[in-house]
C-alpha positions as CSV (number, residue, x, y, z in Angstrom):
1,M,-4.5,-9.2,15.3
2,K,-3.2,-12.6,14.1
3,H,-3.9,-12.5,10.4
4,Y,-3.7,-10.0,7.5
5,N,-5.8,-10.2,4.4
6,P,-5.4,-7.3,1.9
7,L,-8.9,-8.0,0.6
8,K,-10.3,-6.9,4.0
9,V,-9.8,-3.7,6.0
10,P,-7.8,-4.4,9.1
11,N,-9.2,-2.8,12.3
12,P,-7.2,0.5,12.3
13,K,-6.8,0.4,16.1
14,E,-5.6,-3.2,16.2
15,W,-3.3,-2.6,13.1
16,L,-1.7,0.5,14.7
17,E,-1.2,-1.3,18.0
18,L,1.1,-3.8,16.3
19,D,4.8,-2.8,16.0
20,E,6.1,-2.3,12.5
21,Q,7.9,-5.6,12.3
22,E,4.7,-7.5,13.3
23,R,2.8,-5.8,10.5
24,I,5.5,-6.7,8.0
25,D,5.5,-10.3,9.2
26,L,1.7,-10.6,8.9
27,V,1.9,-9.3,5.3
28,R,4.7,-11.6,4.4
29,K,2.9,-14.5,5.9
30,Y,-0.3,-13.7,3.9
31,H,1.7,-13.7,0.6
32,R,3.6,-16.8,1.5
33,Q,0.4,-18.7,2.4
34,K,-1.2,-17.7,-0.8
35,R,2.0,-18.8,-2.7
36,I,2.4,-15.4,-4.3
37,R,5.9,-15.2,-5.8
38,L,7.5,-11.8,-5.3
39,P,10.9,-10.6,-6.4
40,N,11.5,-9.0,-3.0
41,A,9.0,-10.2,-0.4
42,E,10.4,-7.8,2.3
43,L,10.1,-4.7,0.2
44,H,6.6,-5.8,-1.1
45,A,5.5,-6.3,2.5
46,L,6.9,-2.9,3.5
47,F,4.9,-1.1,0.8
48,H,1.7,-2.9,2.0
49,V,2.5,-1.7,5.6
50,I,3.1,1.9,4.6
51,I,-0.1,2.0,2.7
52,E,-2.1,0.2,5.4
53,N,-0.7,2.7,7.9
54,Q,-1.9,5.5,5.8
55,I,-5.3,3.9,5.4
56,A,-5.5,3.5,9.2
57,A,-5.0,7.2,9.5
58,G,-8.5,7.6,8.1
59,D,-9.6,11.0,6.7
60,A,-6.3,12.6,7.7
61,L,-4.8,11.3,4.5
62,P,-6.5,10.6,1.1
63,T,-5.2,7.0,0.9
64,E,-8.3,5.4,2.3
65,R,-10.6,7.4,0.0
66,T,-8.3,6.4,-2.9
67,V,-8.7,2.7,-2.1
68,R,-12.5,3.0,-2.0
69,R,-12.5,4.9,-5.3
70,L,-10.2,2.4,-7.0
71,M,-12.4,-0.4,-5.8
72,A,-15.5,1.4,-7.1
73,E,-13.6,1.6,-10.5
74,G,-13.2,-2.2,-10.6
75,L,-10.1,-3.1,-8.5
76,D,-10.2,-5.4,-5.6
77,R,-8.7,-4.1,-2.4
78,H,-5.4,-5.9,-2.8
79,N,-4.9,-4.6,-6.3
80,A,-5.9,-1.1,-5.1
81,I,-3.1,-1.3,-2.6
82,H,-0.7,-2.4,-5.4
83,A,-1.8,0.5,-7.6
84,I,-1.1,3.0,-4.8
85,G,2.2,1.1,-4.3
86,T,3.2,2.0,-7.8
87,V,2.7,5.7,-7.0
88,I,4.6,5.6,-3.7
89,S,7.5,3.7,-5.4
90,N,8.0,6.7,-7.7
91,Y,8.9,8.7,-4.5
92,I,10.6,6.1,-2.4
93,F,13.0,4.6,-4.9
94,P,14.5,8.0,-5.8
95,A,14.7,8.9,-2.1
96,M,16.6,5.7,-1.4
97,Q,19.2,6.8,-4.0
98,A,19.7,10.3,-2.7
99,S,21.9,11.4,0.1
100,P,20.5,13.0,2.1
101,A,17.1,11.6,1.3
102,P,14.6,14.3,0.1
103,E,11.3,14.7,1.8
104,M,8.4,13.1,0.1
105,P,6.7,15.8,-1.9
106,G,3.0,16.7,-1.3
107,D,2.5,15.7,-4.9
108,Y,2.2,12.1,-3.8
109,F,-1.2,12.7,-2.3
110,A,-2.3,14.7,-5.3
111,E,-1.3,11.7,-7.5
112,L,-3.3,9.4,-5.3
113,Q,-6.4,11.5,-5.7
114,N,-6.1,11.4,-9.5
115,L,-4.9,7.7,-9.8
116,P,-7.3,5.9,-12.2
117,A,-7.9,2.2,-11.7
118,Q,-7.6,1.8,-15.5
119,N,-3.8,2.5,-15.3
120,W,-3.4,-0.6,-13.1
121,L,-5.8,-2.7,-15.2
122,D,-3.9,-1.6,-18.3
123,S,-0.6,-2.8,-16.8
124,F,-1.8,-6.4,-17.2
125,S,-2.7,-6.0,-20.9
């Protein structure tokens, strides 16, 4: 895999064959080439990678179903990933502050299953 485009589903096998840093580098390269300004490009790329890793797991996790549902509700795939990123950030940022870091609650996947696209669309109003 030489390119990443969040608007297209990466081949799960090819995606998972890359090491984590290669995935992060591909995501950063995409955003840099598109001239998308980010407050923290590394963290942004990391969130993309976490979510793409979950999507690549297929039906074992609800993430891929959530992306499809959010797209059916009007988001493009990139914005669906960002919407999921807002949910995951509610778990990761507090975990980064805690010592020792708590385990990610199972509520994360429940939130994904109930995440409406309208919340993300409303954030731009």
